[in-house]
Backbone as CSV, one residue per row, in Angstrom:
resi,resn,N_x,N_y,N_z,CA_x,CA_y,CA_z,C_x,C_y,C_z
1,MET,1.495,38.552,7.959,1.652,39.619,8.929,0.760,40.785,8.520
2,ASN,-0.039,41.277,9.470,-0.919,42.390,9.129,-0.171,43.716,9.179
3,THR,-0.856,44.757,8.725,-0.232,46.078,8.609,0.248,46.600,9.954
4,LYS,-0.538,46.403,11.018,-0.159,46.897,12.344,1.108,46.196,12.838
5,GLN,1.187,44.868,12.669,2.382,44.141,13.080,3.604,44.599,12.297
6,LYS,3.424,44.818,10.992,4.522,45.282,10.147,5.017,46.643,10.642
7,GLY,4.085,47.545,10.967,4.454,48.861,11.478,5.161,48.784,12.817
8,ASN,4.674,47.894,13.713,5.308,47.740,15.025,6.734,47.205,14.882
9,ASN,6.921,46.204,14.032,8.264,45.658,13.801,9.189,46.719,13.211
10,PHE,8.659,47.496,12.286,9.449,48.565,11.669,9.881,49.590,12.716
11,GLU,8.974,49.973,13.603,9.316,50.943,14.646,10.356,50.376,15.605
12,ARG,10.269,49.088,15.927,11.290,48.478,16.789,12.655,48.490,16.093
13,ASP,12.667,48.137,14.804,13.924,48.161,14.048,14.501,49.581,13.986
14,CYS,13.625,50.559,13.770,14.070,51.962,13.723,14.585,52.412,15.090
15,SER,13.954,51.937,16.164,14.413,52.286,17.514,15.853,51.854,17.712
16,ARG,16.147,50.617,17.337,17.519,50.106,17.482,18.491,50.891,16.590
17,MET,18.073,51.137,15.354,18.916,51.862,14.410,19.213,53.274,14.918
18,LEU,18.182,53.985,15.369,18.362,55.340,15.894,19.248,55.333,17.140
19,SER,19.048,54.340,18.020,19.861,54.245,19.235,21.335,54.054,18.899
20,LEU,21.612,53.131,17.984,22.999,52.882,17.593,23.616,54.121,16.941
21,TRP,22.832,54.815,16.117,23.322,56.036,15.476,23.593,57.113,16.524
22,TRP,22.637,57.330,17.435,22.759,58.390,18.435,23.932,58.151,19.379
23,THR,24.167,56.874,19.761,25.223,56.547,20.727,26.521,56.105,20.054
24,ASN,26.637,56.333,18.750,27.826,55.941,17.995,28.145,54.457,18.164
25,GLY,27.098,53.625,18.077,27.260,52.181,18.097,27.392,51.547,19.463
26,LYS,27.274,52.329,20.533,27.471,51.788,21.876,26.231,51.088,22.434
27,ARG,25.053,51.591,22.096,23.823,51.032,22.685,22.731,50.954,21.636
28,ASP,21.877,49.943,21.772,20.740,49.825,20.854,19.405,50.027,21.564
29,ASP,19.452,50.577,22.791,18.222,50.729,23.566,18.046,52.120,24.187
30,ALA,18.766,53.122,23.699,18.641,54.480,24.252,17.383,55.175,23.741
31,ILE,16.832,54.673,22.632,15.616,55.214,22.007,14.683,54.040,21.758
32,TRP,13.393,54.230,22.075,12.427,53.153,21.832,11.092,53.747,21.415
33,ARG,10.204,52.896,20.962,8.856,53.330,20.576,8.211,54.059,21.753
34,SER,7.534,55.153,21.469,6.875,55.896,22.544,5.569,55.214,22.926
35,ALA,5.026,55.596,24.056,3.747,55.044,24.502,2.696,55.327,23.445
36,SER,2.076,54.313,22.950,1.030,54.403,21.921,1.517,55.021,20.617
37,SER,2.814,55.093,20.422,3.383,55.648,19.186,2.745,56.960,18.766
38,GLY,2.662,57.897,19.666,2.177,59.228,19.322,0.691,59.429,19.493
39,ALA,-0.053,58.365,19.743,-1.503,58.500,19.848,-1.922,59.343,21.053
40,LEU,-1.110,59.372,22.101,-1.479,60.132,23.290,-1.624,61.619,23.010
41,THR,-0.835,62.142,22.102,-0.938,63.564,21.795,-2.311,63.895,21.241
42,THR,-2.819,63.046,20.364,-4.142,63.267,19.781,-5.223,63.127,20.837
43,VAL,-5.128,62.069,21.633,-6.134,61.815,22.662,-6.122,62.922,23.703
44,GLY,-4.920,63.319,24.133,-4.807,64.305,25.203,-4.836,65.734,24.729
45,LYS,-4.971,65.971,23.428,-4.989,67.321,22.860,-3.832,68.171,23.388
46,GLY,-2.635,67.568,23.348,-1.454,68.321,23.726,-1.010,68.142,25.157
47,ARG,-1.783,67.435,25.991,-1.381,67.251,27.379,-0.170,66.338,27.504
48,TYR,0.070,65.485,26.521,1.147,64.507,26.591,2.238,64.829,25.575
49,LEU,2.688,66.046,25.553,3.633,66.469,24.522,4.935,65.678,24.551
50,ALA,5.315,65.126,25.703,6.549,64.351,25.774,6.469,63.110,24.902
51,HIS,5.263,62.676,24.575,5.089,61.468,23.785,4.767,61.759,22.330
52,THR,4.902,62.980,21.888,4.635,63.287,20.487,5.625,62.534,19.620
53,GLY,5.121,61.935,18.567,5.975,61.168,17.672,5.966,59.699,18.020
54,ASP,6.692,58.935,17.225,6.695,57.485,17.381,7.800,56.971,18.291
55,PHE,8.725,57.842,18.702,9.865,57.407,19.503,10.067,58.318,20.699
56,ALA,10.734,57.780,21.719,11.045,58.551,22.923,12.382,58.073,23.475
57,ALA,12.999,58.903,24.287,14.253,58.529,24.939,13.943,57.565,26.077
58,THR,14.707,56.487,26.164,14.594,55.574,27.299,15.782,55.750,28.222
59,ASP,16.639,56.675,27.875,17.850,56.938,28.629,18.139,58.436,28.560
60,ALA,18.706,58.976,29.614,18.998,60.415,29.657,19.919,60.838,28.517
61,GLU,20.738,59.932,28.009,21.658,60.264,26.917,20.915,60.706,25.657
62,ALA,19.716,60.158,25.421,18.945,60.497,24.215,17.923,61.601,24.458
63,ALA,17.754,62.032,25.698,16.756,63.056,26.013,16.928,64.354,25.218
64,PRO,18.155,64.855,24.994,18.288,66.116,24.242,17.693,66.047,22.835
65,LEU,17.743,64.879,22.212,17.175,64.725,20.876,15.675,64.991,20.903
66,PHE,14.991,64.415,21.867,13.529,64.537,21.908,13.051,65.840,22.535
67,ASP,13.957,66.572,23.173,13.610,67.919,23.634,13.437,68.862,22.450
68,LYS,14.115,68.554,21.324,14.119,69.468,20.186,13.594,68.869,18.879
69,VAL,13.384,67.530,18.832,13.038,66.878,17.576,11.904,65.866,17.782
70,ILE,10.931,65.894,16.891,9.861,64.896,16.851,10.229,63.908,15.748
71,ILE,10.176,62.606,16.050,10.537,61.595,15.052,9.339,60.683,14.797
72,GLU,8.977,60.578,13.532,7.882,59.702,13.088,8.455,58.623,12.178
73,ALA,7.778,57.470,12.117,8.182,56.380,11.218,6.957,55.862,10.477
74,LYS,7.111,55.651,9.192,6.018,55.128,8.357,6.562,53.999,7.488
75,ARG,5.785,52.928,7.403,6.167,51.770,6.595,5.072,51.505,5.575
76,GLY,5.466,51.262,4.336,4.490,50.920,3.309,4.141,52.102,2.428
77,TYR,2.855,52.250,2.127,2.370,53.287,1.200,3.061,53.118,-0.157
78,ASN,3.097,51.880,-0.630,3.865,51.535,-1.830,3.395,52.215,-3.103
79,ARG,2.135,52.574,-3.158,1.611,53.224,-4.371,2.019,54.694,-4.460
80,TYR,2.640,55.203,-3.410,2.954,56.627,-3.351,4.457,56.831,-3.307
81,SER,4.874,58.048,-3.643,6.299,58.388,-3.581,6.438,59.855,-3.200
82,VAL,7.679,60.275,-3.069,7.968,61.675,-2.758,7.431,62.581,-3.860
83,GLN,7.405,62.083,-5.061,6.871,62.851,-6.194,5.467,63.350,-5.894
84,ASP,4.704,62.572,-5.103,3.337,62.963,-4.774,3.256,64.245,-3.952
85,LEU,4.363,64.650,-3.353,4.364,65.918,-2.628,4.523,67.102,-3.570
86,LEU,5.015,66.835,-4.756,5.371,67.918,-5.656,4.380,68.147,-6.792
87,ASP,3.762,67.080,-7.300,2.946,67.283,-8.497,1.506,66.799,-8.399
88,VAL,1.042,66.471,-7.193,-0.344,66.038,-7.043,-1.246,67.273,-7.073
89,PRO,-2.328,67.225,-7.856,-3.242,68.378,-7.881,-3.775,68.685,-6.484
90,GLU,-3.961,69.952,-6.201,-4.363,70.373,-4.867,-5.644,69.698,-4.392
91,LYS,-6.591,69.470,-5.284,-7.855,68.848,-4.868,-7.653,67.391,-4.432
92,SER,-6.522,66.768,-4.810,-6.241,65.381,-4.431,-5.392,65.268,-3.168
93,LEU,-4.859,66.370,-2.667,-3.950,66.316,-1.526,-4.591,65.717,-0.281
94,ALA,-5.855,66.018,-0.039,-6.521,65.533,1.167,-6.565,64.014,1.221
95,LYS,-6.519,63.344,0.084,-6.579,61.885,0.037,-5.200,61.255,-0.099
96,ASN,-4.159,62.049,-0.070,-2.812,61.560,-0.310,-2.109,61.279,1.029
97,PRO,-1.791,59.998,1.338,-1.179,59.686,2.628,0.219,60.277,2.810
98,VAL,0.949,60.490,1.729,2.276,61.099,1.856,2.130,62.546,2.312
99,TRP,1.237,63.266,1.680,0.977,64.650,2.079,0.472,64.695,3.525
100,GLU,-0.358,63.735,3.892,-0.916,63.688,5.242,0.179,63.472,6.290
101,MET,1.115,62.541,6.019,2.173,62.286,7.012,3.100,63.490,7.150
102,VAL,3.408,64.155,6.051,4.268,65.340,6.113,3.544,66.488,6.821
103,THR,2.280,66.700,6.486,1.505,67.776,7.101,1.358,67.569,8.603
104,LYS,1.094,66.332,9.012,0.947,66.024,10.442,2.237,66.328,11.195
105,LEU,3.372,65.893,10.634,4.648,66.151,11.284,4.941,67.649,11.342
106,CYS,4.738,68.348,10.234,5.006,69.794,10.202,4.127,70.542,11.192
107,SER,2.887,70.139,11.299,1.962,70.790,12.234,2.419,70.602,13.680
108,ALA,2.810,69.372,14.038,3.289,69.112,15.400,4.571,69.888,15.672
109,CYS,5.462,69.941,14.691,6.718,70.688,14.857,6.450,72.176,15.054
110,TYR,5.552,72.710,14.257,5.213,74.137,14.365,4.616,74.442,15.736
111,ASP,3.654,73.616,16.165,2.987,73.835,17.450,3.955,73.778,18.620
112,GLN,4.924,72.878,18.546,5.831,72.666,19.678,7.191,73.327,19.495
113,LYS,7.360,74.052,18.381,8.625,74.733,18.101,9.799,73.747,18.119
114,LYS,9.618,72.641,17.395,10.651,71.616,17.288,10.945,71.336,15.827
115,ASP,12.080,70.710,15.590,12.383,70.176,14.275,11.731,68.805,14.177
116,GLY,11.720,68.224,12.985,11.092,66.924,12.836,11.854,66.028,11.891
117,MET,11.758,64.717,12.154,12.358,63.717,11.276,11.283,62.685,10.943
118,LEU,11.242,62.275,9.685,10.306,61.250,9.234,11.115,60.145,8.565
119,LEU,11.007,58.928,9.105,11.628,57.755,8.503,10.537,57.032,7.728
120,TRP,10.762,56.799,6.445,9.730,56.176,5.609,10.373,55.125,4.727
121,GLN,9.781,53.931,4.766,10.292,52.867,3.905,9.146,52.138,3.225
122,ARG,9.161,52.190,1.907,8.211,51.393,1.127,8.754,49.967,1.036
123,ASP,7.901,49.005,0.734,8.324,47.610,0.636,9.411,47.457,-0.426
124,ARG,10.438,46.699,-0.055,11.545,46.389,-0.959,12.247,47.647,-1.501
125,ARG,12.269,48.687,-0.707,12.943,49.951,-1.061,13.861,50.367,0.083
126,ASN,14.756,51.318,-0.189,15.638,51.842,0.851,14.865,52.697,1.847
127,LEU,15.355,52.725,3.066,14.802,53.591,4.094,15.179,55.029,3.765
128,LEU,14.202,55.915,3.784,14.435,57.331,3.527,14.275,58.132,4.807
129,LEU,15.016,59.192,4.902,14.888,60.136,6.008,14.481,61.479,5.428
130,PHE,13.467,62.067,6.015,13.089,63.437,5.688,13.175,64.219,6.979
131,PHE,13.683,65.437,6.913,13.631,66.260,8.114,13.104,67.630,7.779
132,ARG,12.339,68.140,8.714,11.706,69.443,8.577,12.542,70.424,9.375
133,ALA,12.999,71.459,8.717,13.828,72.449,9.388,13.624,73.806,8.760
134,ASN,13.645,74.807,9.573,13.617,76.182,9.113,15.017,76.736,9.354
135,PRO,15.833,76.874,8.328,17.236,77.248,8.517,17.448,78.554,9.268
136,THR,16.474,79.425,9.319,16.679,80.689,10.028,16.351,80.596,11.506
137,SER,15.715,79.509,11.950,15.336,79.499,13.356,15.438,78.146,14.041
138,THR,15.961,77.119,13.376,16.054,75.822,14.035,17.439,75.221,13.875
139,HIS,17.674,74.135,14.585,18.985,73.509,14.620,19.284,72.652,13.400
140,LEU,18.334,71.831,12.968,18.618,70.900,11.875,18.882,71.611,10.554
141,GLY,18.449,72.856,10.424,18.724,73.606,9.214,20.200,73.906,9.031
142,CYS,21.000,73.660,10.061,22.439,73.941,10.004,23.251,72.735,9.572
143,LEU,22.606,71.618,9.291,23.357,70.413,8.945,24.181,70.623,7.677
144,PRO,25.429,70.189,7.707,26.344,70.430,6.579,26.259,69.348,5.514
145,ILE,25.064,69.029,5.045,24.910,68.008,4.024,24.148,68.594,2.851
146,ARG,24.350,68.009,1.703,23.638,68.449,0.518,22.573,67.405,0.209
147,PRO,21.340,67.647,0.616,20.303,66.640,0.396,19.975,66.478,-1.078
148,TRP,19.530,65.293,-1.418,19.176,65.043,-2.810,17.804,65.586,-3.131
149,LEU,17.031,65.972,-2.129,15.706,66.535,-2.372,15.409,67.577,-1.312
150,SER,14.960,68.732,-1.704,14.476,69.705,-0.723,13.300,70.447,-1.336
151,PHE,12.335,70.755,-0.501,11.145,71.457,-0.977,10.493,72.174,0.188
152,LEU,9.638,73.102,-0.132,8.917,73.851,0.888,7.832,72.967,1.469
153,SER,7.749,72.896,2.778,6.749,72.037,3.417,5.444,72.807,3.612
154,PRO,4.381,72.102,3.997,3.068,72.748,4.122,3.032,73.929,5.083
155,ASP,3.937,73.965,6.081,3.905,75.071,7.039,4.870,76.193,6.674
156,GLY,5.486,76.134,5.487,6.371,77.203,5.052,7.822,77.006,5.447
157,SER,8.124,75.932,6.158,9.515,75.630,6.490,10.086,74.762,5.362
158,TYR,11.296,74.289,5.536,11.915,73.451,4.523,11.849,71.988,4.917
159,PHE,11.738,71.132,3.929,11.712,69.690,4.133,12.811,69.117,3.256
160,PHE,13.723,68.379,3.854,14.841,67.794,3.127,14.709,66.281,3.159
161,GLY,15.172,65.602,2.120,15.097,64.155,2.102,16.330,63.519,1.494
162,MET,16.643,62.334,2.001,17.783,61.565,1.506,17.681,60.143,2.034
163,PRO,18.413,59.198,1.440,18.454,57.854,2.007,19.069,57.892,3.410
164,TRP,18.526,57.097,4.341,19.028,57.079,5.717,20.517,56.750,5.746
165,ASN,20.962,55.761,4.991,22.367,55.364,5.034,23.294,56.510,4.646
166,TYR,22.867,57.323,3.690,23.672,58.482,3.298,23.757,59.482,4.454
167,PHE,22.609,59.790,5.039,22.572,60.722,6.169,23.450,60.223,7.311
168,ALA,23.258,58.942,7.717,23.990,58.396,8.859,25.495,58.348,8.602
169,SER,25.897,58.229,7.323,27.326,58.213,7.013,27.935,59.617,7.037
170,LYS,27.120,60.645,6.907,27.614,62.025,6.864,27.480,62.762,8.189
171,VAL,26.473,62.406,8.979,26.194,63.131,10.216,26.041,62.131,11.356
172,SER,26.841,62.277,12.384,26.768,61.364,13.529,25.792,61.903,14.574
173,GLY,25.377,61.002,15.452,24.527,61.407,16.574,25.222,62.451,17.434
174,ALA,26.539,62.314,17.599,27.298,63.279,18.404,27.240,64.675,17.788
175,GLN,27.275,64.765,16.457,27.192,66.075,15.805,25.817,66.697,16.030
176,ILE,24.761,65.895,15.911,23.410,66.417,16.167,23.296,66.851,17.617
177,LYS,23.847,66.057,18.525,23.802,66.385,19.953,24.446,67.743,20.206
178,SER,25.602,67.994,19.587,26.262,69.282,19.812,25.445,70.428,19.224
179,LEU,24.789,70.196,18.089,23.921,71.224,17.507,22.738,71.535,18.422
180,LEU,22.124,70.469,18.958,20.931,70.656,19.780,21.243,71.347,21.101
181,MET,22.463,71.214,21.561,22.826,71.814,22.846,23.423,73.206,22.676
182,THR,23.534,73.661,21.437,24.048,74.993,21.151,22.866,75.931,20.953
183,PRO,22.887,77.135,21.534,21.793,78.064,21.269,21.629,78.294,19.770
184,VAL,20.390,78.484,19.327,20.086,78.575,17.898,20.906,79.631,17.197
185,ALA,21.026,80.820,17.762,21.737,81.907,17.084,23.180,81.509,16.769
186,SER,23.857,80.864,17.727,25.251,80.504,17.457,25.339,79.253,16.605
187,SER,24.311,78.396,16.624,24.385,77.179,15.816,24.291,77.507,14.324
188,LEU,23.732,78.664,13.992,23.641,79.047,12.586,25.012,79.239,11.967
189,SER,25.983,79.604,12.792,27.309,79.819,12.255,28.219,78.619,12.471
190,THR,27.714,77.574,13.135,28.518,76.397,13.402,28.756,75.624,12.116
191,GLN,29.994,75.296,11.857,30.333,74.477,10.694,30.772,73.116,11.196
192,LEU,30.032,72.089,10.826,30.382,70.732,11.224,31.176,70.058,10.127
193,THR,32.056,69.186,10.508,32.770,68.367,9.540,32.021,67.047,9.428
194,PRO,31.608,66.641,8.236,30.897,65.375,8.101,31.685,64.232,8.703
195,ALA,30.946,63.280,9.299,31.595,62.127,9.957,32.346,61.280,8.967
């Protein structure tokens, strides 16, 4: 299986996983791979903002998620790790695919005033979730979880990371939905009870 096929299969698997999480196990098709998996944004220079990221809502139930959050998925990059975001010399950052994927997501989030999620799985490793949030001005910064990793992202916001299974066990799609539908100012004071 070539790299493109592996990535496509991974995105399909993530689509089902995200759908089941968002709908609390009711549906596996509310979220699917977006048209060209985000390539339209680059080609259209922002004309196709609805397709930013690797996933899109296929049902109105998932639309609120994509109104406020860009979701990317990456498979592989086995020679690299999260450590590469923290201790790689600055002159090497331009060649570092981990830094590139985080920077790309942060840039799109900043431009569109959205939060971001990055699903990344190296071969034979657990699926990781990273989310970009600015706790003073976005919704995901209000999540009531203690991430195992947090650091400043390239755009000055915060980037949090944890295994997907841990995140999904603590925060339900319904909790995110209620956060996204709450105005930002009041969501800062919202206290969620972990699922």
